Gaussian input, Z-matrix of N, CA and C with variables (Angstrom, degrees):
# hf/3-21g

backbone

0 1
 N
 C     1     B1
 C     2     B2     1     A1
 N     3     B3     2     A2     1     D1
 C     4     B4     3     A3     2     D2
 C     5     B5     4     A4     3     D3
 N     6     B6     5     A5     4     D4
 C     7     B7     6     A6     5     D5
 C     8     B8     7     A7     6     D6
 N     9     B9     8     A8     7     D7
 C    10    B10     9     A9     8     D8
 C    11    B11    10    A10     9     D9
 N    12    B12    11    A11    10    D10
 C    13    B13    12    A12    11    D11
 C    14    B14    13    A13    12    D12
 N    15    B15    14    A14    13    D13
 C    16    B16    15    A15    14    D14
 C    17    B17    16    A16    15    D15
 N    18    B18    17    A17    16    D16
 C    19    B19    18    A18    17    D17
 C    20    B20    19    A19    18    D18
 N    21    B21    20    A20    19    D19
 C    22    B22    21    A21    20    D20
 C    23    B23    22    A22    21    D21
 N    24    B24    23    A23    22    D22
 C    25    B25    24    A24    23    D23
 C    26    B26    25    A25    24    D24
 N    27    B27    26    A26    25    D25
 C    28    B28    27    A27    26    D26
 C    29    B29    28    A28    27    D27
 N    30    B30    29    A29    28    D28
 C    31    B31    30    A30    29    D29
 C    32    B32    31    A31    30    D30
 N    33    B33    32    A32    31    D31
 C    34    B34    33    A33    32    D32
 C    35    B35    34    A34    33    D33
 N    36    B36    35    A35    34    D34
 C    37    B37    36    A36    35    D35
 C    38    B38    37    A37    36    D36
 N    39    B39    38    A38    37    D37
 C    40    B40    39    A39    38    D38
 C    41    B41    40    A40    39    D39
 N    42    B42    41    A41    40    D40
 C    43    B43    42    A42    41    D41
 C    44    B44    43    A43    42    D42
 N    45    B45    44    A44    43    D43
 C    46    B46    45    A45    44    D44
 C    47    B47    46    A46    45    D45
 N    48    B48    47    A47    46    D46
 C    49    B49    48    A48    47    D47
 C    50    B50    49    A49    48    D48
 N    51    B51    50    A50    49    D49
 C    52    B52    51    A51    50    D50
 C    53    B53    52    A52    51    D51
 N    54    B54    53    A53    52    D52
 C    55    B55    54    A54    53    D53
 C    56    B56    55    A55    54    D54
 N    57    B57    56    A56    55    D55
 C    58    B58    57    A57    56    D56
 C    59    B59    58    A58    57    D57
 N    60    B60    59    A59    58    D58
 C    61    B61    60    A60    59    D59
 C    62    B62    61    A61    60    D60
 N    63    B63    62    A62    61    D61
 C    64    B64    63    A63    62    D62
 C    65    B65    64    A64    63    D63
 N    66    B66    65    A65    64    D64
 C    67    B67    66    A66    65    D65
 C    68    B68    67    A67    66    D66
 N    69    B69    68    A68    67    D67
 C    70    B70    69    A69    68    D68
 C    71    B71    70    A70    69    D69
 N    72    B72    71    A71    70    D70
 C    73    B73    72    A72    71    D71
 C    74    B74    73    A73    72    D72
 N    75    B75    74    A74    73    D73
 C    76    B76    75    A75    74    D74
 C    77    B77    76    A76    75    D75
 N    78    B78    77    A77    76    D76
 C    79    B79    78    A78    77    D77
 C    80    B80    79    A79    78    D78
 N    81    B81    80    A80    79    D79
 C    82    B82    81    A81    80    D80
 C    83    B83    82    A82    81    D81
 N    84    B84    83    A83    82    D82
 C    85    B85    84    A84    83    D83
 C    86    B86    85    A85    84    D84
 N    87    B87    86    A86    85    D85
 C    88    B88    87    A87    86    D86
 C    89    B89    88    A88    87    D87
 N    90    B90    89    A89    88    D88
 C    91    B91    90    A90    89    D89
 C    92    B92    91    A91    90    D90
 N    93    B93    92    A92    91    D91
 C    94    B94    93    A93    92    D92
 C    95    B95    94    A94    93    D93
 N    96    B96    95    A95    94    D94
 C    97    B97    96    A96    95    D95
 C    98    B98    97    A97    96    D96
 N    99    B99    98    A98    97    D97
 C   100   B100    99    A99    98    D98
 C   101   B101   100   A100    99    D99
 N   102   B102   101   A101   100   D100
 C   103   B103   102   A102   101   D101
 C   104   B104   103   A103   102   D102
 N   105   B105   104   A104   103   D103
 C   106   B106   105   A105   104   D104
 C   107   B107   106   A106   105   D105
 N   108   B108   107   A107   106   D106
 C   109   B109   108   A108   107   D107
 C   110   B110   109   A109   108   D108
 N   111   B111   110   A110   109   D109
 C   112   B112   111   A111   110   D110
 C   113   B113   112   A112   111   D111
 N   114   B114   113   A113   112   D112
 C   115   B115   114   A114   113   D113
 C   116   B116   115   A115   114   D114
 N   117   B117   116   A116   115   D115
 C   118   B118   117   A117   116   D116
 C   119   B119   118   A118   117   D117
 N   120   B120   119   A119   118   D118
 C   121   B121   120   A120   119   D119
 C   122   B122   121   A121   120   D120
 N   123   B123   122   A122   121   D121
 C   124   B124   123   A123   122   D122
 C   125   B125   124   A124   123   D123
 N   126   B126   125   A125   124   D124
 C   127   B127   126   A126   125   D125
 C   128   B128   127   A127   126   D126
 N   129   B129   128   A128   127   D127
 C   130   B130   129   A129   128   D128
 C   131   B131   130   A130   129   D129
 N   132   B132   131   A131   130   D130
 C   133   B133   132   A132   131   D131
 C   134   B134   133   A133   132   D132
 N   135   B135   134   A134   133   D133
 C   136   B136   135   A135   134   D134
 C   137   B137   136   A136   135   D135
 N   138   B138   137   A137   136   D136
 C   139   B139   138   A138   137   D137
 C   140   B140   139   A139   138   D138
 N   141   B141   140   A140   139   D139
 C   142   B142   141   A141   140   D140
 C   143   B143   142   A142   141   D141
 N   144   B144   143   A143   142   D142
 C   145   B145   144   A144   143   D143
 C   146   B146   145   A145   144   D144
 N   147   B147   146   A146   145   D145
 C   148   B148   147   A147   146   D146
 C   149   B149   148   A148   147   D147
 N   150   B150   149   A149   148   D148
 C   151   B151   150   A150   149   D149
 C   152   B152   151   A151   150   D150
 N   153   B153   152   A152   151   D151
 C   154   B154   153   A153   152   D152
 C   155   B155   154   A154   153   D153
 N   156   B156   155   A155   154   D154
 C   157   B157   156   A156   155   D155
 C   158   B158   157   A157   156   D156
 N   159   B159   158   A158   157   D157
 C   160   B160   159   A159   158   D158
 C   161   B161   160   A160   159   D159
 N   162   B162   161   A161   160   D160
 C   163   B163   162   A162   161   D161
 C   164   B164   163   A163   162   D162
 N   165   B165   164   A164   163   D163
 C   166   B166   165   A165   164   D164
 C   167   B167   166   A166   165   D165
 N   168   B168   167   A167   166   D166
 C   169   B169   168   A168   167   D167
 C   170   B170   169   A169   168   D168
 N   171   B171   170   A170   169   D169
 C   172   B172   171   A171   170   D170
 C   173   B173   172   A172   171   D171
 N   174   B174   173   A173   172   D172
 C   175   B175   174   A174   173   D173
 C   176   B176   175   A175   174   D174
 N   177   B177   176   A176   175   D175
 C   178   B178   177   A177   176   D176
 C   179   B179   178   A178   177   D177
 N   180   B180   179   A179   178   D178
 C   181   B181   180   A180   179   D179
 C   182   B182   181   A181   180   D180
 N   183   B183   182   A182   181   D181
 C   184   B184   183   A183   182   D182
 C   185   B185   184   A184   183   D183
 N   186   B186   185   A185   184   D184
 C   187   B187   186   A186   185   D185
 C   188   B188   187   A187   186   D186
 N   189   B189   188   A188   187   D187
 C   190   B190   189   A189   188   D188
 C   191   B191   190   A190   189   D189
 N   192   B192   191   A191   190   D190
 C   193   B193   192   A192   191   D191
 C   194   B194   193   A193   192   D192
 N   195   B195   194   A194   193   D193
 C   196   B196   195   A195   194   D194
 C   197   B197   196   A196   195   D195
 N   198   B198   197   A197   196   D196
 C   199   B199   198   A198   197   D197
 C   200   B200   199   A199   198   D198
 N   201   B201   200   A200   199   D199
 C   202   B202   201   A201   200   D200
 C   203   B203   202   A202   201   D201
 N   204   B204   203   A203   202   D202
 C   205   B205   204   A204   203   D203
 C   206   B206   205   A205   204   D204
 N   207   B207   206   A206   205   D205
 C   208   B208   207   A207   206   D206
 C   209   B209   208   A208   207   D207
 N   210   B210   209   A209   208   D208
 C   211   B211   210   A210   209   D209
 C   212   B212   211   A211   210   D210
 N   213   B213   212   A212   211   D211
 C   214   B214   213   A213   212   D212
 C   215   B215   214   A214   213   D213
 N   216   B216   215   A215   214   D214
 C   217   B217   216   A216   215   D215
 C   218   B218   217   A217   216   D216
 N   219   B219   218   A218   217   D217
 C   220   B220   219   A219   218   D218
 C   221   B221   220   A220   219   D219
 N   222   B222   221   A221   220   D220
 C   223   B223   222   A222   221   D221
 C   224   B224   223   A223   222   D222
 N   225   B225   224   A224   223   D223
 C   226   B226   225   A225   224   D224
 C   227   B227   226   A226   225   D225
 N   228   B228   227   A227   226   D226
 C   229   B229   228   A228   227   D227
 C   230   B230   229   A229   228   D228
 N   231   B231   230   A230   229   D229
 C   232   B232   231   A231   230   D230
 C   233   B233   232   A232   231   D231

   B1=1.4555
   B2=1.5304
   B3=1.3195
   B4=1.4605
   B5=1.5337
   B6=1.3277
   B7=1.4669
   B8=1.5350
   B9=1.3241
   B10=1.4630
   B11=1.5202
   B12=1.3224
   B13=1.4693
   B14=1.5224
   B15=1.3390
   B16=1.4655
   B17=1.5186
   B18=1.3291
   B19=1.4674
   B20=1.5285
   B21=1.3232
   B22=1.4663
   B23=1.5280
   B24=1.3152
   B25=1.4718
   B26=1.5302
   B27=1.3352
   B28=1.4683
   B29=1.5254
   B30=1.3254
   B31=1.4656
   B32=1.5250
   B33=1.3242
   B34=1.4622
   B35=1.5292
   B36=1.3327
   B37=1.4672
   B38=1.5205
   B39=1.3247
   B40=1.4678
   B41=1.5318
   B42=1.3129
   B43=1.4632
   B44=1.5278
   B45=1.3227
   B46=1.4664
   B47=1.5246
   B48=1.3299
   B49=1.4740
   B50=1.5275
   B51=1.3381
   B52=1.4650
   B53=1.5241
   B54=1.3425
   B55=1.4661
   B56=1.5287
   B57=1.3444
   B58=1.4566
   B59=1.5314
   B60=1.3081
   B61=1.4609
   B62=1.5272
   B63=1.3209
   B64=1.4650
   B65=1.5258
   B66=1.3361
   B67=1.4687
   B68=1.5309
   B69=1.3207
   B70=1.4647
   B71=1.5292
   B72=1.3198
   B73=1.4585
   B74=1.5170
   B75=1.3130
   B76=1.4598
   B77=1.5247
   B78=1.3526
   B79=1.4669
   B80=1.5234
   B81=1.3517
   B82=1.4607
   B83=1.5329
   B84=1.3351
   B85=1.4608
   B86=1.5242
   B87=1.3111
   B88=1.4622
   B89=1.5201
   B90=1.3251
   B91=1.4592
   B92=1.5212
   B93=1.3311
   B94=1.4732
   B95=1.5270
   B96=1.3636
   B97=1.4673
   B98=1.5252
   B99=1.3185
   B100=1.4630
   B101=1.5329
   B102=1.3418
   B103=1.4615
   B104=1.5142
   B105=1.3375
   B106=1.4698
   B107=1.5238
   B108=1.3275
   B109=1.4557
   B110=1.5329
   B111=1.3110
   B112=1.4682
   B113=1.5341
   B114=1.3275
   B115=1.4691
   B116=1.5354
   B117=1.3279
   B118=1.4667
   B119=1.5253
   B120=1.3371
   B121=1.4632
   B122=1.5242
   B123=1.3185
   B124=1.4636
   B125=1.5326
   B126=1.3288
   B127=1.4622
   B128=1.5254
   B129=1.3210
   B130=1.4688
   B131=1.5219
   B132=1.3204
   B133=1.4621
   B134=1.5335
   B135=1.3261
   B136=1.4700
   B137=1.5253
   B138=1.3152
   B139=1.4633
   B140=1.5299
   B141=1.3255
   B142=1.4698
   B143=1.5235
   B144=1.3345
   B145=1.4637
   B146=1.5265
   B147=1.3164
   B148=1.4593
   B149=1.5301
   B150=1.3093
   B151=1.4636
   B152=1.5243
   B153=1.3378
   B154=1.4612
   B155=1.5310
   B156=1.3300
   B157=1.4558
   B158=1.5146
   B159=1.3232
   B160=1.4677
   B161=1.5175
   B162=1.3178
   B163=1.4572
   B164=1.5152
   B165=1.3171
   B166=1.4618
   B167=1.5178
   B168=1.3090
   B169=1.4685
   B170=1.5226
   B171=1.3190
   B172=1.4652
   B173=1.5219
   B174=1.3301
   B175=1.4653
   B176=1.5266
   B177=1.3278
   B178=1.4627
   B179=1.5153
   B180=1.3221
   B181=1.4525
   B182=1.5230
   B183=1.3160
   B184=1.4594
   B185=1.5345
   B186=1.3247
   B187=1.4642
   B188=1.5206
   B189=1.3329
   B190=1.4599
   B191=1.5128
   B192=1.3022
   B193=1.4578
   B194=1.5200
   B195=1.3175
   B196=1.4550
   B197=1.5229
   B198=1.3366
   B199=1.4595
   B200=1.5319
   B201=1.3259
   B202=1.4560
   B203=1.5325
   B204=1.3270
   B205=1.4655
   B206=1.5361
   B207=1.3265
   B208=1.4599
   B209=1.5202
   B210=1.3307
   B211=1.4685
   B212=1.5331
   B213=1.3186
   B214=1.4732
   B215=1.5240
   B216=1.3247
   B217=1.4535
   B218=1.5255
   B219=1.3296
   B220=1.4598
   B221=1.5291
   B222=1.3213
   B223=1.4695
   B224=1.5271
   B225=1.3177
   B226=1.4645
   B227=1.5223
   B228=1.3107
   B229=1.4685
   B230=1.5225
   B231=1.3316
   B232=1.4673
   B233=1.5179
   A1=107.94
   A2=116.35
   A3=119.21
   A4=111.83
   A5=114.71
   A6=121.58
   A7=111.41
   A8=117.30
   A9=120.12
   A10=112.02
   A11=116.72
   A12=120.39
   A13=111.06
   A14=116.16
   A15=120.51
   A16=110.00
   A17=116.10
   A18=121.07
   A19=110.93
   A20=117.12
   A21=121.28
   A22=110.64
   A23=117.31
   A24=121.70
   A25=110.69
   A26=116.79
   A27=121.00
   A28=109.82
   A29=117.24
   A30=121.48
   A31=111.10
   A32=116.62
   A33=121.14
   A34=111.41
   A35=116.19
   A36=120.52
   A37=110.84
   A38=117.23
   A39=120.95
   A40=109.58
   A41=116.86
   A42=121.59
   A43=111.09
   A44=116.21
   A45=120.89
   A46=111.61
   A47=116.90
   A48=120.08
   A49=111.95
   A50=116.15
   A51=119.49
   A52=112.62
   A53=115.30
   A54=120.93
   A55=111.84
   A56=114.65
   A57=120.48
   A58=108.35
   A59=115.26
   A60=121.34
   A61=109.86
   A62=116.05
   A63=120.42
   A64=110.75
   A65=116.37
   A66=121.25
   A67=112.50
   A68=117.11
   A69=121.48
   A70=112.30
   A71=116.67
   A72=120.58
   A73=109.83
   A74=115.02
   A75=122.19
   A76=106.07
   A77=117.53
   A78=121.86
   A79=116.37
   A80=118.27
   A81=117.84
   A82=113.18
   A83=118.25
   A84=121.02
   A85=107.43
   A86=117.01
   A87=118.94
   A88=109.20
   A89=114.93
   A90=118.88
   A91=110.47
   A92=116.89
   A93=120.51
   A94=110.32
   A95=116.77
   A96=120.55
   A97=111.10
   A98=115.87
   A99=121.43
   A100=112.16
   A101=117.21
   A102=121.21
   A103=115.59
   A104=117.61
   A105=120.42
   A106=111.60
   A107=115.16
   A108=119.96
   A109=106.94
   A110=117.91
   A111=120.35
   A112=112.07
   A113=117.89
   A114=120.57
   A115=110.24
   A116=117.00
   A117=120.41
   A118=110.34
   A119=116.45
   A120=120.58
   A121=110.65
   A122=116.28
   A123=121.12
   A124=110.95
   A125=116.78
   A126=120.38
   A127=111.53
   A128=117.45
   A129=121.48
   A130=109.89
   A131=116.88
   A132=121.13
   A133=110.79
   A134=117.04
   A135=120.45
   A136=110.48
   A137=117.39
   A138=120.02
   A139=111.18
   A140=117.23
   A141=120.32
   A142=110.97
   A143=116.81
   A144=120.33
   A145=110.71
   A146=116.42
   A147=120.82
   A148=111.37
   A149=117.24
   A150=121.48
   A151=111.53
   A152=116.37
   A153=120.16
   A154=113.58
   A155=118.02
   A156=120.93
   A157=113.55
   A158=115.71
   A159=121.02
   A160=109.13
   A161=115.11
   A162=121.34
   A163=107.80
   A164=116.52
   A165=120.35
   A166=108.51
   A167=115.99
   A168=120.18
   A169=109.03
   A170=115.52
   A171=119.86
   A172=110.95
   A173=116.98
   A174=121.02
   A175=111.62
   A176=116.57
   A177=119.00
   A178=111.16
   A179=117.37
   A180=119.89
   A181=111.83
   A182=117.61
   A183=119.41
   A184=111.90
   A185=116.91
   A186=120.29
   A187=109.54
   A188=115.00
   A189=119.04
   A190=106.14
   A191=116.41
   A192=121.75
   A193=111.35
   A194=115.41
   A195=120.75
   A196=107.97
   A197=117.90
   A198=119.72
   A199=113.79
   A200=117.02
   A201=120.43
   A202=111.16
   A203=117.77
   A204=120.12
   A205=110.70
   A206=117.26
   A207=120.28
   A208=110.64
   A209=117.18
   A210=121.48
   A211=110.89
   A212=116.67
   A213=120.15
   A214=110.92
   A215=117.45
   A216=121.28
   A217=110.36
   A218=116.67
   A219=120.41
   A220=110.06
   A221=117.17
   A222=120.87
   A223=111.17
   A224=116.97
   A225=121.05
   A226=112.70
   A227=117.04
   A228=120.18
   A229=115.36
   A230=117.22
   A231=119.40
   A232=109.61
   D1=133.83
   D2=-177.68
   D3=-91.12
   D4=174.67
   D5=-175.90
   D6=-58.53
   D7=-43.34
   D8=-177.84
   D9=-63.39
   D10=-40.44
   D11=179.22
   D12=-66.41
   D13=-42.68
   D14=178.18
   D15=-63.32
   D16=-46.16
   D17=-179.38
   D18=-60.18
   D19=-39.78
   D20=179.58
   D21=-62.41
   D22=-42.64
   D23=179.71
   D24=-67.51
   D25=-46.30
   D26=179.51
   D27=-60.32
   D28=-46.10
   D29=-179.63
   D30=-61.44
   D31=-42.36
   D32=179.60
   D33=-61.35
   D34=-44.42
   D35=-179.12
   D36=-67.09
   D37=-46.68
   D38=179.87
   D39=-60.81
   D40=-44.67
   D41=179.80
   D42=-58.90
   D43=-47.71
   D44=-177.86
   D45=-67.25
   D46=-46.17
   D47=-176.88
   D48=-66.04
   D49=-37.14
   D50=-176.16
   D51=-95.77
   D52=-0.72
   D53=178.68
   D54=55.07
   D55=47.74
   D56=176.40
   D57=-128.13
   D58=160.04
   D59=178.62
   D60=-69.36
   D61=147.57
   D62=176.16
   D63=-59.00
   D64=-30.47
   D65=179.25
   D66=-67.40
   D67=-21.15
   D68=-179.61
   D69=-82.60
   D70=-10.21
   D71=-175.36
   D72=-87.75
   D73=112.83
   D74=176.84
   D75=-103.24
   D76=122.84
   D77=-169.51
   D78=-52.19
   D79=-33.52
   D80=-177.22
   D81=-98.89
   D82=4.24
   D83=171.86
   D84=-75.34
   D85=138.48
   D86=177.63
   D87=-69.74
   D88=159.66
   D89=176.93
   D90=-60.61
   D91=-33.92
   D92=176.60
   D93=-63.46
   D94=-41.51
   D95=176.67
   D96=-59.43
   D97=-31.14
   D98=-178.39
   D99=-86.11
   D100=-0.81
   D101=175.07
   D102=107.78
   D103=7.31
   D104=-178.02
   D105=-80.98
   D106=145.46
   D107=167.59
   D108=-103.70
   D109=-177.91
   D110=-175.04
   D111=-64.42
   D112=-32.88
   D113=177.32
   D114=-67.80
   D115=-42.00
   D116=176.53
   D117=-58.79
   D118=-45.04
   D119=179.73
   D120=-59.05
   D121=-45.97
   D122=-179.92
   D123=-61.68
   D124=-44.68
   D125=179.95
   D126=-62.98
   D127=-38.86
   D128=177.73
   D129=-63.96
   D130=-46.06
   D131=-179.61
   D132=-62.49
   D133=-45.35
   D134=-179.55
   D135=-61.02
   D136=-43.16
   D137=179.67
   D138=-64.67
   D139=-41.15
   D140=177.85
   D141=-64.66
   D142=-38.93
   D143=177.47
   D144=-60.52
   D145=-42.66
   D146=-179.36
   D147=-66.80
   D148=-43.25
   D149=-177.74
   D150=-67.10
   D151=-44.87
   D152=-173.46
   D153=-96.15
   D154=-5.01
   D155=178.27
   D156=65.56
   D157=37.04
   D158=179.14
   D159=-125.96
   D160=170.53
   D161=173.76
   D162=-123.02
   D163=125.39
   D164=176.84
   D165=-75.25
   D166=135.84
   D167=177.75
   D168=-70.41
   D169=159.68
   D170=177.66
   D171=-62.20
   D172=-27.82
   D173=-179.59
   D174=-59.79
   D175=-47.73
   D176=-177.74
   D177=-68.66
   D178=-30.91
   D179=-179.47
   D180=-70.23
   D181=-24.10
   D182=-179.19
   D183=-91.93
   D184=-10.39
   D185=177.36
   D186=-74.75
   D187=170.54
   D188=167.81
   D189=-78.08
   D190=103.04
   D191=-175.50
   D192=-73.84
   D193=142.21
   D194=171.72
   D195=-143.25
   D196=161.53
   D197=-178.45
   D198=-54.62
   D199=-36.45
   D200=-179.22
   D201=-65.90
   D202=-43.93
   D203=-179.38
   D204=-68.70
   D205=-34.24
   D206=176.32
   D207=-64.14
   D208=-44.65
   D209=178.83
   D210=-61.52
   D211=-45.40
   D212=179.90
   D213=-61.54
   D214=-42.71
   D215=179.64
   D216=-62.45
   D217=-44.77
   D218=179.80
   D219=-63.01
   D220=-44.50
   D221=179.45
   D222=-58.08
   D223=-42.08
   D224=-178.40
   D225=-71.03
   D226=-26.22
   D227=-171.47
   D228=-112.28
   D229=12.17
   D230=176.05
   D231=-117.81

């Protein structure tokens, strides 16, 4: 799966979970900047883990998550 396909999936999930338009998602804005609370972040991570068959390390979960960092992590671990 290439970067564009991963980015499309991540953007779709973030948009749906946070109830915002895909156009509002700026890749380097943190999920908190986009309106997420810690439960939203967890739900996004769990859904990405299920879709891509990976497990996010505790390190990434404690960072300020953003769509770009999620895509990079998925690319490295799939």
